[in-house]
C-alpha positions as MATLAB code, in Angstrom:
seq = 'XXXXXXXXXXXXXXXXXXXXXXXXXXXXXXXXXXXXXXXXXXXXXXXXXXXXXXXXXXXXXXXXXXXXXXXXXXXXXXXXXXXXXXXXXXXXXXXXXXXXXXXXXXXXXXXXXXXXXXXXXXXXXXXXXXXXXXXXXXXXXXXXXXXXXXXXXXXXXXXXXXXXXXXXXXXXXXXXXXXXXXXXXXXXXXXXXXXXXXXXXXXXXXXXXXXXXXXXXXXXXXXXX';
ca = [
      -2.733   13.646  -34.215;
      -4.180   12.139  -31.064;
      -5.484    8.612  -31.418;
      -7.748    7.235  -28.701;
      -7.962    3.476  -28.750;
     -10.662    1.265  -27.382;
     -11.813   -2.018  -28.851;
     -14.839   -4.245  -28.860;
     -14.188   -7.966  -28.651;
     -16.225  -10.890  -29.906;
     -15.501  -14.270  -28.317;
     -17.113  -17.666  -27.918;
     -18.390  -18.747  -24.504;
     -15.848  -20.626  -22.425;
     -17.249  -23.935  -21.211;
     -14.150  -24.505  -19.057;
     -12.678  -21.735  -16.950;
     -11.101  -21.116  -13.563;
     -10.723  -17.427  -12.737;
      -9.275  -16.357   -9.378;
      -8.882  -12.634   -8.660;
      -7.208  -11.590   -5.410;
      -7.272   -7.976   -4.259;
      -4.005   -6.372   -3.052;
      -3.554   -7.215    0.628;
      -5.323  -10.573    0.426;
      -3.210  -13.150    2.269;
      -4.176  -16.107    0.091;
      -3.942  -14.894   -3.499;
      -1.361  -12.209   -2.702;
      -3.060   -9.727   -4.991;
      -2.619  -11.860   -8.103;
      -5.008  -12.864  -10.880;
      -5.010  -16.429  -12.174;
      -6.965  -17.700  -15.167;
      -7.097  -20.831  -17.299;
      -9.609  -22.172  -19.789;
      -7.772  -25.489  -20.248;
      -9.528  -28.315  -18.343;
      -6.166  -30.149  -18.185;
      -4.996  -27.431  -15.789;
      -7.578  -28.048  -13.073;
      -9.557  -30.822  -11.454;
     -13.069  -31.095  -10.031;
     -13.843  -33.651   -7.319;
     -17.128  -34.098   -5.442;
     -17.832  -35.775   -2.105;
     -21.066  -37.412   -1.035;
     -23.192  -36.751    2.024;
     -23.787  -39.547    4.498;
     -26.469  -40.984    2.200;
     -24.572  -42.148   -0.903;
     -27.781  -42.096   -2.948;
     -27.876  -38.285   -2.734;
     -25.889  -35.992   -5.034;
     -22.613  -34.496   -3.721;
     -22.615  -32.127   -0.760;
     -19.070  -30.839   -1.344;
     -17.122  -29.865   -4.457;
     -13.381  -29.250   -4.477;
     -11.672  -27.575   -7.446;
      -7.877  -27.620   -7.601;
      -5.998  -25.127   -9.808;
      -2.882  -22.961   -9.702;
      -1.748  -24.706   -6.512;
      -4.958  -23.727   -4.711;
      -7.930  -25.730   -3.505;
     -11.373  -24.120   -3.773;
     -13.919  -25.929   -1.577;
     -17.673  -25.351   -1.599;
     -20.004  -27.182    0.780;
     -23.766  -27.254    1.355;
     -25.450  -26.527    4.660;
     -25.320  -29.540    6.982;
     -23.273  -31.591    4.495;
     -24.170  -34.826    6.232;
     -27.745  -34.428    5.041;
     -28.072  -31.939    2.206;
     -26.661  -31.910   -1.296;
     -25.436  -29.041   -3.412;
     -27.834  -27.759   -6.051;
     -28.359  -24.725   -8.280;
     -28.916  -21.640   -6.166;
     -27.342  -19.027   -3.905;
     -25.249  -19.884   -0.839;
     -24.851  -16.661    1.190;
     -23.141  -16.279    4.567;
     -20.694  -19.091    3.941;
     -18.071  -19.668    6.606;
     -14.837  -21.608    6.747;
     -15.124  -25.248    5.730;
     -14.955  -27.773    7.419;
     -15.800  -25.792   10.559;
     -18.989  -24.203    9.204;
     -21.986  -24.617   11.476;
     -24.782  -26.840   10.115;
     -27.001  -23.908    9.148;
     -24.240  -22.205    7.149;
     -22.712  -23.296    3.836;
     -18.972  -23.840    3.821;
     -16.238  -22.251    1.743;
     -12.468  -22.544    1.837;
      -9.744  -21.176   -0.436;
      -6.203  -22.157    0.472;
      -2.871  -22.970   -1.127;
       0.893  -22.574   -0.993;
       0.769  -23.291    2.752;
      -1.509  -20.293    3.211;
      -4.870  -20.577    4.903;
      -7.302  -18.551    6.998;
      -8.466  -19.078   10.555;
     -11.881  -17.748    9.606;
     -13.527  -17.060    6.245;
     -16.655  -15.162    5.282;
     -18.019  -15.456    1.794;
     -20.698  -16.641   -0.556;
     -21.084  -18.608   -3.742;
     -23.682  -19.029   -6.451;
     -24.175  -22.260   -8.389;
     -25.691  -21.427  -11.770;
     -25.303  -24.864  -13.360;
     -24.714  -28.276  -11.844;
     -25.049  -31.707  -13.395;
     -24.081  -34.977  -11.742;
     -23.194  -38.160  -13.609;
     -24.106  -41.756  -12.715;
     -21.102  -42.080  -10.385;
     -22.168  -38.978   -8.449;
     -19.322  -36.898   -9.834;
     -19.727  -33.427  -11.284;
     -20.090  -33.506  -15.069;
     -21.101  -29.848  -15.520;
     -20.542  -26.868  -13.284;
     -20.780  -23.077  -13.371;
     -20.111  -21.382  -10.052;
     -19.149  -17.860   -8.937;
     -17.676  -17.039   -5.532;
     -16.622  -14.224   -3.202;
     -14.582  -14.697   -0.047;
     -12.614  -12.773    2.611;
      -9.848  -14.201    4.753;
     -10.327  -13.583    8.497;
     -13.652  -11.965    7.454;
     -11.872   -8.603    7.232;
      -9.059   -8.741    4.676;
      -9.331   -7.551    1.040;
     -11.520   -9.940   -0.941;
     -10.884  -12.712   -3.407;
     -13.434  -13.623   -6.055;
     -13.839  -15.581   -9.241;
     -15.730  -18.212  -11.096;
     -15.396  -21.838  -12.101;
     -16.779  -23.504  -15.227;
     -16.490  -27.173  -16.027;
     -18.121  -28.385  -19.242;
     -20.671  -25.614  -18.819;
     -23.365  -25.189  -21.430;
     -24.947  -22.088  -19.911;
     -22.109  -19.695  -19.002;
     -21.726  -16.662  -21.284;
     -18.434  -15.425  -22.771;
     -16.016  -13.722  -20.408;
     -13.212  -11.385  -21.422;
     -10.369  -10.270  -19.170;
      -8.493   -7.241  -20.475;
      -4.841   -7.326  -19.362;
      -3.538   -4.386  -21.406;
      -5.548   -1.214  -21.948;
      -4.697    1.124  -24.823;
      -3.522    4.644  -24.104;
      -3.753    8.018  -25.844;
      -0.984    8.660  -28.321;
       0.372   11.916  -29.742;
       1.846   11.078  -33.123;
       3.177   13.532  -35.693;
       2.106   13.407  -39.314;
       4.085   10.909  -41.386;
       5.081    8.722  -38.456;
       3.715    5.181  -37.890;
       1.245    4.335  -35.145;
       0.669    1.002  -33.487;
      -2.277    0.530  -31.168;
      -2.417   -2.493  -28.877;
      -4.886   -4.200  -26.605;
      -4.428   -7.564  -24.923;
      -7.214   -9.711  -23.516;
      -7.752  -13.219  -22.222;
     -10.635  -15.162  -23.722;
     -11.378  -18.265  -25.681;
      -9.900  -18.130  -29.178;
     -10.661  -17.006  -31.734;
     -11.133  -13.433  -30.544;
     -11.959  -10.626  -32.943;
     -10.983   -7.001  -32.291;
     -13.133   -4.382  -33.991;
     -11.448   -0.998  -34.496;
     -13.462    2.147  -35.106;
     -12.635    5.625  -36.335;
     -15.223    8.302  -35.498;
     -17.889    5.613  -35.176;
     -17.078    3.831  -38.413;
     -15.634    0.327  -38.425;
     -12.071    0.708  -39.714;
     -10.740   -2.844  -39.355;
     -11.164   -6.245  -37.723;
      -8.082   -8.019  -36.394;
      -7.400  -11.187  -34.451;
      -4.113  -10.266  -32.742;
      -5.012   -7.142  -30.755;
      -2.810   -4.895  -32.900;
      -3.821   -2.163  -35.328;
      -1.095   -0.348  -37.261;
      -1.117    2.770  -39.415;
       2.141    2.958  -41.419;
       2.030    6.741  -41.865;
      -0.284    9.011  -39.880;
      -2.083   11.601  -41.983;
      -4.688   14.259  -41.204;
      -7.449   11.869  -42.325;
      -6.466    9.518  -39.511;
      -7.298   12.027  -36.773;
     -10.234   11.321  -34.538;
     -11.618    8.981  -31.908;
     -10.502    5.420  -32.427;
     -12.234    2.685  -30.488;
];
């Protein structure tokens, strides 16, 4: 019996999230993936432009030993707001007409950086600090190395659910009468629900990413997803 496992997941939207994905060969993230949805594991600090009555021009998020810095064009005059920030270069050396970006940590940094970021949600409180944020980013060290990308959510009310699958199921050849255990692991905001299907029919719903059949029989054959 060959059992093919895939799963559909249902999760709630994460209002707090820092996701940092580094491609192999990237000097900063070293090819690793970091993720947390616990706001106690990261901090968000904003800095004002020269006119303190304006909203922040720079936001710095610290997580996993890294600092993620995002700056508006000509930060002495202009504030950050919802919108796209293409052609970002290394902060704080970005030219006035270019937004700034910098990702560094563990004594690793870049001489030059080329990237972009998109602010989808931004709310500032009465002390000019960020109270809500949803931001996605893309960056390359030295403007030529493999990329790093991710997103940041802080008390977001707009960001949709995100699921990161860390363990994919594989095909299994199991003889009749033997047990079968199918597994899938994912990162998301609990509770997560795994829906298992056999030949298009919902066979079970679990919350732990495991689906077991104590004794495989001919009736269990088919596409499981």
